[in-house]
Residue frames as a rotation matrix with the C-alpha (Angstrom) as fourth column:
MET 1
0.576 0.817 0.000 0.00
0.817 -0.576 0.000 0.00
0.000 0.000 -1.000 0.00
THR 2
-0.267 -0.646 0.715 1.31
0.577 -0.702 -0.419 3.44
0.772 0.301 0.560 -0.89
THR 3
-0.252 0.120 -0.960 1.52
0.894 -0.350 -0.279 6.11
-0.369 -0.929 -0.019 1.76
LEU 4
0.807 0.591 -0.010 0.03
0.563 -0.774 -0.292 9.58
-0.181 0.230 -0.956 1.61
ARG 5
-0.394 -0.892 -0.221 2.31
0.692 -0.446 0.567 12.06
-0.604 0.070 0.794 -0.15
CYS 6
0.785 0.620 -0.002 1.65
0.493 -0.626 -0.603 15.44
-0.375 0.473 -0.797 -1.75
GLU 7
-0.385 -0.922 0.041 3.85
0.743 -0.284 0.606 17.29
-0.547 0.263 0.795 -4.23
ILE 8
-0.304 0.251 -0.919 3.54
-0.236 -0.954 -0.183 20.63
-0.923 0.162 0.349 -5.96
ASP 9
-0.020 0.420 0.907 1.32
0.832 0.510 -0.218 20.51
-0.554 0.751 -0.360 -9.05
HIS 10
-0.119 -0.048 0.992 0.72
0.806 -0.587 0.069 24.10
0.579 0.808 0.108 -10.10
LEU 11
-0.838 -0.154 -0.524 0.78
0.414 -0.805 -0.425 27.76
-0.357 -0.573 0.738 -9.13
ILE 12
0.084 0.945 0.315 -2.44
0.994 -0.104 0.046 29.78
0.076 0.309 -0.948 -9.24
VAL 13
-0.898 -0.393 -0.198 -2.28
0.388 -0.919 0.065 33.42
-0.207 -0.018 0.978 -10.33
ALA 14
0.116 0.982 -0.152 -5.42
0.801 -0.183 -0.570 35.55
-0.588 -0.055 -0.807 -10.01
CYS 15
-0.932 -0.359 0.051 -6.13
0.321 -0.752 0.576 38.16
-0.168 0.554 0.816 -12.67
ALA 16
-0.404 0.809 -0.428 -8.98
-0.389 -0.575 -0.720 40.50
-0.828 -0.124 0.547 -13.54
ASP 17
0.812 0.559 -0.169 -9.18
-0.420 0.357 -0.834 38.97
-0.406 0.748 0.525 -17.02
LEU 18
0.607 -0.585 0.538 -7.00
0.542 0.800 0.258 36.63
-0.581 0.135 0.802 -19.04
GLY 19
0.646 -0.379 0.662 -5.76
0.495 -0.452 -0.742 39.34
0.581 0.807 -0.104 -21.38
GLN 20
0.688 -0.373 0.623 -4.42
-0.628 -0.736 0.253 41.31
0.364 -0.565 -0.740 -18.44
GLY 21
0.716 -0.381 0.585 -2.90
-0.288 0.603 0.744 38.17
-0.636 -0.701 0.322 -16.93
ALA 22
0.688 -0.452 0.567 -1.20
0.705 0.602 -0.376 37.06
-0.172 0.659 0.733 -20.14
ALA 23
0.623 -0.456 0.636 0.37
0.100 -0.759 -0.643 40.49
0.776 0.464 -0.427 -20.72
TRP 24
0.689 -0.325 0.648 1.58
-0.724 -0.347 0.596 40.63
0.032 -0.880 -0.474 -17.11
LEU 25
0.717 -0.400 0.570 3.13
0.067 0.854 0.515 37.18
-0.694 -0.331 0.640 -17.29
GLU 26
0.649 -0.481 0.590 4.86
0.740 0.216 -0.637 37.76
0.179 0.850 0.496 -20.61
ALA 27
0.688 -0.390 0.612 6.28
-0.272 -0.920 -0.281 41.08
0.673 0.027 -0.740 -19.43
ARG 28
0.584 -0.435 0.686 7.90
-0.768 -0.023 0.640 39.32
-0.263 -0.900 -0.347 -16.48
LEU 29
0.381 -0.406 0.830 8.96
0.000 0.898 0.440 35.96
-0.924 -0.168 0.342 -17.85
GLY 30
-0.398 -0.543 -0.740 9.48
-0.698 -0.344 0.628 36.85
-0.595 0.766 -0.242 -21.48
VAL 31
-0.985 0.162 -0.055 7.21
0.090 0.764 0.639 34.05
0.145 0.625 -0.767 -22.69
ALA 32
-0.394 0.916 0.076 3.48
-0.855 -0.396 0.334 33.86
0.336 0.067 0.939 -23.38
PRO 33
-0.530 0.316 0.787 1.09
-0.373 0.747 -0.551 31.43
-0.762 -0.586 -0.277 -21.70
GLN 34
-0.962 0.235 -0.140 -0.99
-0.012 0.476 0.879 28.98
0.274 0.847 -0.455 -23.71
ALA 35
-0.183 0.975 0.122 -4.74
-0.767 -0.219 0.603 28.68
0.615 0.016 0.789 -23.98
GLY 36
-0.931 -0.047 0.363 -6.38
-0.301 0.663 -0.685 26.66
-0.209 -0.747 -0.631 -21.23
GLY 37
-0.614 0.779 -0.131 -10.08
0.438 0.474 0.764 26.02
0.657 0.411 -0.632 -20.83
LYS 38
-0.232 0.671 0.704 -13.26
-0.657 -0.642 0.395 26.75
0.717 -0.371 0.590 -18.92
HIS 39
-0.962 0.028 -0.271 -14.50
0.223 0.649 -0.727 25.49
0.155 -0.760 -0.631 -15.55
ALA 40
-0.375 0.897 0.232 -18.29
0.044 -0.233 0.971 25.39
0.926 0.375 0.048 -15.91
LEU 41
0.198 0.486 -0.851 -18.98
0.841 0.362 0.402 24.53
0.504 -0.796 -0.337 -12.27
MET 42
-0.091 -0.374 -0.923 -17.08
0.862 -0.494 0.115 27.58
-0.499 -0.785 0.367 -11.03
GLY 43
0.876 0.455 0.157 -17.67
0.467 -0.722 -0.511 30.09
-0.119 0.521 -0.845 -13.83
THR 44
0.405 -0.823 -0.398 -13.93
-0.383 -0.548 0.744 30.58
-0.830 -0.149 -0.537 -14.39
HIS 45
0.965 -0.238 0.106 -11.44
0.210 0.465 -0.860 30.08
0.156 0.853 0.499 -17.20
ASN 46
0.581 -0.809 -0.089 -7.67
-0.008 -0.115 0.993 29.93
-0.814 -0.576 -0.073 -17.47
MET 47
0.732 -0.576 -0.363 -4.43
-0.433 0.018 -0.901 30.09
0.525 0.817 -0.237 -19.40
VAL 48
0.913 -0.354 0.204 -1.42
0.074 0.634 0.769 27.93
-0.401 -0.687 0.606 -18.57
LEU 49
0.489 -0.843 -0.224 2.39
-0.742 -0.267 -0.615 27.79
0.459 0.467 -0.756 -18.78
ARG 50
0.768 -0.284 -0.574 4.60
0.349 0.937 0.003 24.74
0.537 -0.203 0.819 -18.30
LEU 51
0.581 -0.589 0.563 7.10
-0.781 -0.599 0.179 25.06
0.231 -0.543 -0.807 -15.44
GLY 52
-0.545 -0.783 0.300 8.67
-0.825 0.565 -0.023 21.62
-0.151 -0.260 -0.954 -15.58
VAL 53
-0.786 0.232 -0.572 7.69
-0.026 0.914 0.406 17.97
0.617 0.334 -0.712 -15.54
ARG 54
-0.067 0.906 -0.418 4.05
0.728 0.331 0.600 17.91
0.682 -0.264 -0.682 -14.44
ILE 55
-0.227 0.048 -0.973 4.30
0.733 -0.649 -0.203 21.41
-0.641 -0.760 0.112 -12.97
TYR 56
-0.349 0.134 0.927 2.63
0.777 -0.512 0.367 24.45
0.524 0.848 0.074 -14.48
LEU 57
-0.897 0.134 -0.420 1.37
0.132 -0.827 -0.546 27.96
-0.421 -0.546 0.725 -13.79
GLU 58
-0.264 0.894 0.363 -2.33
0.950 0.177 0.256 28.76
0.164 0.412 -0.896 -14.11
LEU 59
-0.984 0.169 0.054 -3.70
-0.173 -0.983 -0.061 32.22
0.042 -0.069 0.997 -14.80
ILE 60
-0.509 0.853 -0.111 -7.30
0.851 0.519 0.083 32.16
0.128 -0.052 -0.990 -13.58
ALA 61
-0.956 0.291 -0.029 -10.11
-0.287 -0.952 -0.104 34.69
-0.058 -0.091 0.994 -13.90
ILE 62
-0.216 0.961 0.173 -13.88
0.075 0.192 -0.978 34.87
-0.974 -0.198 -0.113 -13.66
ASP 63
-0.800 -0.009 0.600 -15.31
0.583 0.220 0.782 34.00
-0.139 0.975 -0.171 -17.07
PRO 64
-0.745 0.519 -0.419 -17.51
-0.382 -0.847 -0.370 36.93
-0.547 -0.115 0.829 -18.15
ASP 65
-0.480 0.556 -0.678 -19.41
-0.753 0.134 0.644 34.68
0.449 0.820 0.354 -20.59
ALA 66
-0.701 0.179 -0.690 -20.30
0.318 0.945 -0.078 32.04
0.638 -0.275 -0.720 -18.01
PRO 67
0.405 0.872 0.276 -23.41
-0.050 -0.281 0.958 32.11
0.913 -0.402 -0.070 -15.82
ALA 68
-0.137 -0.410 0.902 -22.83
-0.915 -0.295 -0.273 32.75
0.378 -0.863 -0.335 -12.14
PRO 69
-0.661 -0.153 -0.734 -22.20
-0.018 0.982 -0.189 29.48
0.750 -0.112 -0.652 -10.31
GLN 70
0.438 0.896 -0.078 -24.63
-0.059 0.115 0.992 28.07
0.897 -0.430 0.103 -7.77
ARG 71
0.745 -0.305 -0.593 -21.92
0.665 0.279 0.693 28.05
-0.046 -0.911 0.411 -5.12
PRO 72
0.720 -0.573 -0.392 -18.97
-0.382 -0.799 0.465 30.27
-0.579 -0.185 -0.794 -4.10
ARG 73
0.778 -0.516 -0.358 -16.12
-0.278 0.228 -0.933 30.11
0.563 0.826 0.034 -6.60
TRP 74
0.667 -0.628 -0.402 -12.89
0.743 0.603 0.290 28.42
0.061 -0.492 0.869 -5.62
PHE 75
-0.266 -0.961 0.073 -9.72
0.921 -0.276 -0.275 30.23
0.284 -0.006 0.959 -4.52
ALA 76
-0.111 0.298 -0.948 -11.76
0.683 -0.670 -0.291 33.05
-0.722 -0.680 -0.129 -2.90
LEU 77
-0.787 -0.271 0.554 -12.27
0.614 -0.433 0.660 34.60
0.061 0.860 0.507 -6.34
ASP 78
0.148 0.929 0.341 -15.63
0.739 -0.332 0.586 36.04
0.657 0.165 -0.735 -5.31
THR 79
0.293 -0.010 -0.956 -14.18
0.892 -0.356 0.277 38.06
-0.343 -0.935 -0.095 -2.45
ALA 80
0.991 0.119 0.063 -13.80
0.132 -0.945 -0.298 41.82
0.024 0.304 -0.953 -2.67
HIS 81
0.474 -0.877 -0.074 -10.16
-0.353 -0.267 0.897 41.59
-0.807 -0.399 -0.437 -1.53
VAL 82
-0.224 -0.577 0.785 -9.10
0.499 0.625 0.601 39.22
-0.838 0.526 0.148 -4.32
GLN 83
0.428 0.469 0.773 -11.10
0.902 -0.167 -0.398 41.05
-0.057 0.867 -0.494 -6.97
SER 84
0.977 -0.067 -0.200 -9.78
-0.049 -0.994 0.096 44.45
-0.206 -0.084 -0.975 -5.93
ARG 85
0.180 -0.983 0.031 -6.18
-0.279 -0.021 0.960 43.31
-0.943 -0.181 -0.278 -5.89
ALA 86
-0.167 -0.219 0.961 -6.51
0.732 0.625 0.270 41.51
-0.660 0.749 0.056 -9.23
GLN 87
0.811 0.482 0.331 -7.93
0.582 -0.607 -0.542 44.65
-0.060 0.632 -0.772 -10.83
GLN 88
0.737 -0.603 -0.304 -4.73
-0.451 -0.775 0.443 46.45
-0.503 -0.189 -0.843 -9.84
THR 89
-0.138 -0.801 -0.583 -2.37
-0.971 0.225 -0.079 43.67
0.195 0.555 -0.809 -11.01
PRO 90
0.639 0.262 -0.723 -2.31
-0.204 0.964 0.169 39.89
0.742 0.039 0.670 -11.31
PHE 91
-0.067 -0.664 0.744 -0.72
-0.978 -0.105 -0.182 38.14
0.200 -0.740 -0.642 -8.34
LEU 92
-0.607 -0.227 -0.762 0.26
-0.123 0.974 -0.192 34.73
0.785 -0.022 -0.619 -7.03
LEU 93
0.121 0.841 0.527 -2.84
-0.783 -0.245 0.571 33.76
0.610 -0.482 0.629 -5.08
THR 94
0.453 0.044 0.891 -2.18
-0.691 0.649 0.319 30.20
-0.563 -0.760 0.324 -3.92
TRP 95
-0.510 -0.635 -0.581 -0.86
-0.847 0.487 0.212 26.84
0.149 0.600 -0.786 -5.08
ALA 96
0.680 0.734 0.011 -2.08
-0.733 0.678 0.061 23.30
0.037 -0.050 0.998 -5.65
ALA 97
-0.531 -0.791 0.303 -0.50
-0.801 0.586 0.126 20.02
-0.277 -0.176 -0.945 -4.66
ARG 98
0.238 0.607 -0.758 -1.35
-0.775 0.589 0.229 16.63
0.585 0.533 0.611 -6.10
THR 99
-0.500 -0.278 0.820 -1.75
-0.731 0.643 -0.228 13.32
-0.464 -0.714 -0.525 -4.37
ASP 100
-0.565 0.385 -0.730 -3.06
-0.391 0.654 0.648 9.89
0.726 0.651 -0.219 -5.23
ARG 101
-0.512 0.401 -0.760 -4.83
0.769 0.608 -0.197 9.59
0.382 -0.685 -0.620 -1.87
ILE 102
-0.664 0.205 0.719 -7.08
-0.145 -0.979 0.146 12.61
0.734 -0.007 0.679 -1.70
ALA 103
0.465 0.877 -0.118 -9.74
-0.068 0.168 0.983 11.01
0.882 -0.450 0.138 0.49
GLU 104
0.343 -0.440 -0.830 -7.12
0.896 0.418 0.149 10.13
0.281 -0.795 0.538 3.09
ALA 105
-0.694 -0.653 0.304 -5.66
0.564 -0.755 -0.335 13.64
0.448 -0.061 0.892 2.88
VAL 106
-0.228 0.696 0.680 -9.02
-0.338 -0.712 0.615 15.26
0.913 -0.089 0.398 3.66
THR 107
0.703 0.419 -0.575 -9.46
0.331 0.523 0.786 12.90
0.630 -0.742 0.229 6.60
GLN 108
-0.078 -0.843 -0.532 -6.05
0.981 0.031 -0.193 13.96
0.179 -0.537 0.825 7.89
VAL 109
-0.897 -0.254 -0.361 -6.65
0.303 -0.949 -0.084 17.70
-0.322 -0.185 0.929 7.27
PRO 110
-0.075 0.976 0.204 -10.42
0.941 0.137 -0.310 18.52
-0.331 0.169 -0.929 7.21
ALA 111
0.068 0.066 -0.996 -9.65
0.081 -0.995 -0.060 22.23
-0.994 -0.077 -0.073 6.66
LEU 112
-0.894 -0.437 0.099 -8.99
0.104 0.013 0.995 21.35
-0.436 0.899 0.034 3.00
GLY 113
-0.346 0.851 -0.394 -12.74
-0.856 -0.458 -0.238 21.21
-0.383 0.255 0.888 2.43
GLN 114
0.476 0.609 0.635 -14.92
-0.217 0.781 -0.586 18.85
-0.852 0.142 0.504 0.44
VAL 115
-0.686 -0.680 0.259 -13.73
0.029 0.330 0.944 16.84
-0.727 0.655 -0.206 -2.56
LEU 116
0.413 0.778 -0.474 -15.36
-0.490 -0.249 -0.836 17.75
-0.768 0.577 0.279 -5.89
ALA 117
-0.217 -0.420 0.881 -15.08
0.542 0.699 0.466 15.62
-0.812 0.579 0.076 -9.02
LEU 118
0.387 0.270 -0.882 -14.56
-0.434 -0.790 -0.432 17.60
-0.813 0.550 -0.189 -12.24
THR 119
0.022 -0.398 0.917 -13.89
0.766 0.596 0.240 16.88
-0.642 0.698 0.318 -15.91
ARG 120
0.535 0.140 -0.833 -12.85
-0.417 -0.814 -0.405 18.93
-0.735 0.564 -0.378 -18.93
ASP 121
0.323 -0.369 -0.872 -12.00
-0.901 0.160 -0.402 17.52
0.288 0.916 -0.280 -22.33
ARG 122
0.338 -0.231 -0.913 -9.70
-0.040 0.965 -0.259 14.57
0.940 0.124 0.317 -21.64
TYR 123
-0.734 -0.645 0.212 -8.89
-0.196 -0.098 -0.976 15.62
0.650 -0.758 -0.054 -18.08
ALA 124
0.518 0.825 -0.226 -10.60
0.067 0.224 0.972 14.28
0.853 -0.519 0.060 -14.97
TRP 125
-0.638 -0.770 -0.031 -9.65
0.136 -0.073 -0.988 15.26
0.758 -0.634 0.151 -11.47
ARG 126
0.513 0.676 -0.530 -10.83
0.712 0.010 0.702 15.52
0.480 -0.737 -0.476 -7.89
ILE 127
-0.460 -0.646 0.610 -10.10
0.266 -0.755 -0.599 18.72
0.847 -0.113 0.519 -5.98
THR 128
-0.277 0.311 -0.909 -10.58
0.958 0.023 -0.284 20.07
-0.067 -0.950 -0.305 -2.46
VAL 129
-0.557 0.192 0.808 -12.76
0.121 -0.944 0.308 23.17
0.821 0.270 0.503 -2.13
PRO 130
-0.904 0.291 -0.312 -14.14
0.301 -0.084 -0.950 24.56
-0.303 -0.953 -0.011 1.15
ASP 131
-0.096 0.973 0.210 -17.91
0.971 0.138 -0.196 25.13
-0.220 0.185 -0.958 1.12
ASP 132
0.659 0.355 -0.663 -17.41
0.332 -0.928 -0.168 28.90
-0.675 -0.109 -0.729 1.26
GLY 133
0.813 -0.362 0.457 -14.65
0.462 -0.077 -0.884 28.89
0.355 0.929 0.105 -1.37
ALA 134
0.888 -0.443 0.128 -12.20
-0.444 -0.749 0.492 30.45
-0.122 -0.494 -0.861 1.08
LEU 135
0.255 -0.903 -0.346 -8.44
-0.174 0.309 -0.935 30.07
0.951 0.298 -0.078 1.01
GLN 136
0.915 0.035 -0.403 -7.15
0.361 0.376 0.853 28.30
0.181 -0.926 0.331 4.08
PHE 137
0.309 -0.803 -0.509 -4.34
0.588 -0.260 0.766 30.18
-0.748 -0.536 0.392 5.85
GLY 138
0.414 -0.067 -0.908 -4.47
-0.388 -0.915 -0.109 32.78
-0.824 0.397 -0.405 3.11
GLY 139
0.880 -0.016 -0.475 -3.57
-0.455 0.261 -0.852 30.31
0.137 0.965 0.222 0.38
VAL 140
-0.144 -0.975 0.169 -0.43
-0.986 0.126 -0.111 29.02
0.087 -0.183 -0.979 2.09
LEU 141
-0.332 0.171 0.928 -2.18
-0.192 0.951 -0.244 25.71
-0.923 -0.259 -0.283 2.75
PRO 142
-0.906 -0.110 -0.408 -2.47
-0.407 -0.035 0.913 24.28
-0.114 0.993 -0.013 -0.76
THR 143
0.383 0.912 -0.146 -5.54
-0.881 0.313 -0.354 23.10
-0.277 0.264 0.924 -2.57
LEU 144
-0.541 -0.544 0.642 -5.20
-0.323 0.839 0.438 19.36
-0.777 0.029 -0.629 -3.13
LEU 145
0.392 0.680 -0.620 -6.10
-0.898 0.136 -0.419 17.51
-0.201 0.721 0.663 -6.28
GLN 146
-0.289 -0.395 0.872 -5.92
-0.101 0.918 0.383 14.02
-0.952 0.022 -0.305 -7.63
TRP 147
-0.281 0.120 -0.952 -5.69
-0.950 -0.172 0.259 13.47
-0.133 0.978 0.163 -11.38
ASP 148
0.253 0.437 0.863 -7.73
-0.234 0.893 -0.384 10.49
-0.939 -0.105 0.328 -12.53
GLY 149
0.932 -0.028 0.361 -6.16
0.343 0.394 -0.853 8.65
-0.118 0.919 0.377 -15.45
ASP 150
0.132 -0.986 0.102 -2.82
0.936 0.158 0.315 9.38
-0.326 0.054 0.944 -17.10
ALA 151
0.187 -0.038 0.982 -3.54
0.694 -0.702 -0.160 12.81
0.695 0.711 -0.105 -18.61
HIS 152
0.138 -0.204 -0.969 -1.94
0.797 -0.559 0.231 15.86
-0.588 -0.804 0.086 -16.99
PRO 153
0.933 0.345 -0.105 -2.15
0.221 -0.776 -0.590 19.43
-0.285 0.528 -0.800 -18.38
ALA 154
0.378 -0.854 -0.356 1.61
-0.563 -0.518 0.644 20.02
-0.735 -0.043 -0.677 -18.28
ASP 155
-0.202 -0.476 0.856 2.24
0.335 0.788 0.517 17.04
-0.920 0.391 0.000 -20.55
ALA 156
0.337 0.454 0.825 0.43
0.919 0.033 -0.394 18.78
-0.206 0.891 -0.405 -23.41
LEU 157
0.915 0.020 -0.404 2.15
0.029 -0.999 0.015 22.15
-0.403 -0.025 -0.915 -22.99
GLU 158
0.640 -0.737 0.216 5.12
0.238 -0.077 -0.968 23.46
0.731 0.671 0.126 -24.96
ASP 159
0.347 -0.654 -0.672 8.39
0.879 -0.023 0.476 23.80
-0.327 -0.756 0.567 -23.08
ARG 160
0.765 0.006 0.644 9.02
0.348 -0.845 -0.406 27.54
0.542 0.535 -0.649 -23.29
GLY 161
-0.107 -0.990 0.089 12.14
0.335 -0.120 -0.935 27.50
0.936 -0.070 0.344 -21.17
CYS 162
-0.059 0.153 0.986 10.61
-0.789 -0.612 0.048 28.16
0.612 -0.775 0.157 -17.74
THR 163
-0.109 -0.048 -0.993 11.18
0.377 0.922 -0.086 25.98
0.920 -0.384 -0.082 -14.67
LEU 164
0.787 0.378 0.487 9.96
-0.327 -0.414 0.850 26.40
0.523 -0.828 -0.202 -11.12
GLN 165
-0.257 -0.945 -0.203 12.98
-0.108 0.236 -0.966 26.45
0.960 -0.226 -0.163 -8.85
ARG 166
-0.828 -0.043 -0.559 11.40
0.539 0.215 -0.814 27.17
0.155 -0.976 -0.154 -5.49
LEU 167
0.142 0.880 0.452 8.17
0.219 -0.474 0.853 28.31
0.965 -0.022 -0.260 -3.86
THR 168
-0.845 -0.444 -0.299 8.72
0.404 -0.162 -0.900 30.34
0.352 -0.881 0.316 -0.70
LEU 169
0.176 0.979 0.107 5.81
0.351 -0.164 0.922 30.95
0.920 -0.125 -0.372 1.65
GLU 170
-0.934 -0.358 0.006 5.40
0.123 -0.337 -0.933 33.05
0.336 -0.871 0.359 4.77
HIS 171
0.135 0.987 0.090 2.50
0.136 -0.108 0.985 33.22
0.982 -0.120 -0.149 7.19
PRO 172
-0.172 -0.186 0.967 2.08
-0.825 -0.510 -0.245 34.56
0.539 -0.840 -0.066 10.75
ALA 173
0.481 0.425 0.766 0.63
-0.782 0.603 0.157 31.17
-0.395 -0.675 0.623 11.77
ALA 174
0.097 -0.520 -0.848 3.34
-0.782 0.488 -0.389 29.11
0.616 0.701 -0.359 10.08
SER 175
-0.813 -0.432 0.392 3.74
-0.582 0.574 -0.576 27.09
0.024 -0.696 -0.717 13.28
SER 176
-0.084 0.865 0.495 0.12
-0.470 0.404 -0.785 25.93
-0.879 -0.299 0.372 12.83
VAL 177
0.655 0.321 -0.684 0.51
-0.748 0.142 -0.649 25.19
-0.111 0.936 0.333 9.12
LEU 178
-0.302 -0.900 -0.314 3.72
-0.917 0.364 -0.163 23.16
0.261 0.238 -0.935 9.38
PRO 179
-0.613 0.103 0.784 2.04
-0.361 0.846 -0.393 20.24
-0.703 -0.523 -0.481 11.22
LEU 180
0.544 0.839 0.018 -0.52
-0.304 0.217 -0.928 20.12
-0.782 0.499 0.373 8.40
TYR 181
0.368 -0.529 -0.765 2.30
-0.906 -0.017 -0.424 19.94
0.211 0.849 -0.485 5.86
ARG 182
-0.697 -0.654 0.294 3.73
-0.711 0.685 -0.161 17.04
-0.096 -0.321 -0.942 7.85
ASP 183
-0.135 0.737 0.663 0.34
-0.246 0.623 -0.742 15.30
-0.960 -0.263 0.098 7.95
LEU 184
0.822 0.493 -0.285 0.08
-0.342 0.026 -0.939 15.69
-0.456 0.870 0.190 4.18
ARG 185
0.193 -0.874 0.446 3.76
0.507 0.478 0.717 14.79
-0.840 0.088 0.535 3.65
VAL 186
0.969 0.138 -0.204 4.30
-0.065 -0.657 -0.751 17.76
-0.238 0.741 -0.628 1.36
THR 187
0.144 -0.951 0.274 7.42
0.641 0.300 0.707 17.28
-0.754 0.074 0.652 -0.76
GLY 188
0.423 -0.066 0.904 9.22
0.854 -0.306 -0.422 19.35
0.304 0.950 -0.073 -3.36
PRO 189
-0.607 -0.763 0.222 10.84
0.681 -0.644 -0.350 22.79
0.410 -0.061 0.910 -3.53
VAL 190
0.373 0.799 0.472 8.45
0.210 -0.568 0.796 24.41
0.904 -0.198 -0.379 -1.02
ASP 191
-0.681 -0.622 -0.388 9.71
0.571 -0.119 -0.812 26.46
0.459 -0.774 0.436 1.95
LEU 192
0.442 0.853 0.278 7.42
0.325 -0.441 0.837 27.79
0.836 -0.279 -0.472 4.70
LYS 193
-0.613 -0.634 -0.471 8.47
0.703 -0.166 -0.692 30.15
0.361 -0.755 0.548 7.48
PRO 194
0.185 0.684 -0.705 6.89
0.887 -0.426 -0.180 32.65
-0.424 -0.592 -0.686 9.88
GLY 195
-0.880 -0.427 -0.209 6.28
0.329 -0.864 0.380 36.18
-0.343 0.266 0.901 8.66
PRO 196
-0.231 0.808 -0.543 3.67
-0.579 -0.562 -0.590 38.40
-0.782 0.177 0.598 7.02
ARG 197
0.439 0.470 0.765 1.61
0.257 0.750 -0.609 36.43
-0.861 0.465 0.209 4.51
ALA 198
0.125 -0.439 -0.890 3.60
-0.866 -0.487 0.119 36.11
-0.485 0.755 -0.441 1.28
LEU 199
0.588 -0.023 0.808 3.88
0.342 0.913 -0.223 33.71
-0.733 0.408 0.545 -1.64
VAL 200
0.321 -0.571 -0.755 6.86
-0.813 -0.576 0.090 34.00
-0.486 0.585 -0.649 -4.00
ALA 201
0.842 -0.077 0.534 7.68
0.302 0.888 -0.347 31.67
-0.447 0.454 0.771 -6.89
HIS 202
0.042 -0.906 -0.420 11.29
-0.566 -0.368 0.738 31.61
-0.823 0.207 -0.528 -8.09
ILE 203
0.783 0.390 0.484 11.24
0.191 0.589 -0.785 30.68
-0.591 0.707 0.387 -11.78
ALA 204
-0.428 -0.904 0.016 14.14
0.155 -0.056 0.986 30.07
-0.890 0.424 0.165 -14.15
THR 205
0.728 0.685 -0.007 13.33
0.191 -0.213 -0.958 31.75
-0.658 0.697 -0.286 -17.48
PRO 206
0.449 -0.566 0.691 15.12
0.858 0.059 -0.510 32.67
0.248 0.823 0.512 -20.72
ARG 207
0.520 -0.222 0.825 15.78
-0.100 -0.975 -0.199 36.00
0.848 0.021 -0.529 -18.99
GLY 208
-0.705 -0.706 0.076 17.27
-0.201 0.097 -0.975 34.43
0.680 -0.702 -0.210 -15.87
THR 209
-0.583 0.483 -0.654 15.62
0.791 0.521 -0.320 33.80
0.186 -0.704 -0.686 -12.52
VAL 210
-0.556 0.528 0.642 12.45
-0.262 -0.844 0.468 35.80
0.789 0.092 0.608 -11.96
GLU 211
-0.919 0.323 -0.226 10.34
0.323 0.291 -0.900 36.13
-0.225 -0.901 -0.372 -8.80
LEU 212
-0.437 0.865 0.247 6.56
-0.021 -0.284 0.958 36.13
0.899 0.414 0.142 -9.11
ALA 213
-0.938 0.149 -0.312 4.53
0.323 0.051 -0.945 37.25
-0.125 -0.987 -0.096 -6.13
């Protein structure tokens, strides 16, 4: 029997709209993201950029052409704080980790929320979303997902010369989050320490190492 383990899957960048997000990302990294898709259940859509083997960056925004969802959107996208900040500039909102034992993970850490099953095109996955759509510990505690089947979005993306080197996280309650990381057995280039809430991704690009926050 395999043991519970979670590793970084993707970064989640909030933006007011995908055009704004794509321009922001290209100005910083020197490469353009690729088209993603729509999330009908949440009324959102995205663009994506490969950051390594089965690691990618997701630009996410409320889809203006989609009907309002029957529940709060994920990643706190409905909140005034996130919307106001995204209108000013896109920003690194949170991150997602993958596991192959998502039911066990939620039992270990109930704060992750309920598990929703979603599909889009050839992708099928299960993902944790709190009932109110809130970010736990300000997004420092990751959203968890489990990909069903062999398909993963990063496998279909062009390699545009960008690689995630490290994700550094700070939170005033880091001492409370660290035991949750241990329960989830979070692995990979993720560092968490006490401090004002902050998420910074260190990415190797054709222009050198760039920090996204």
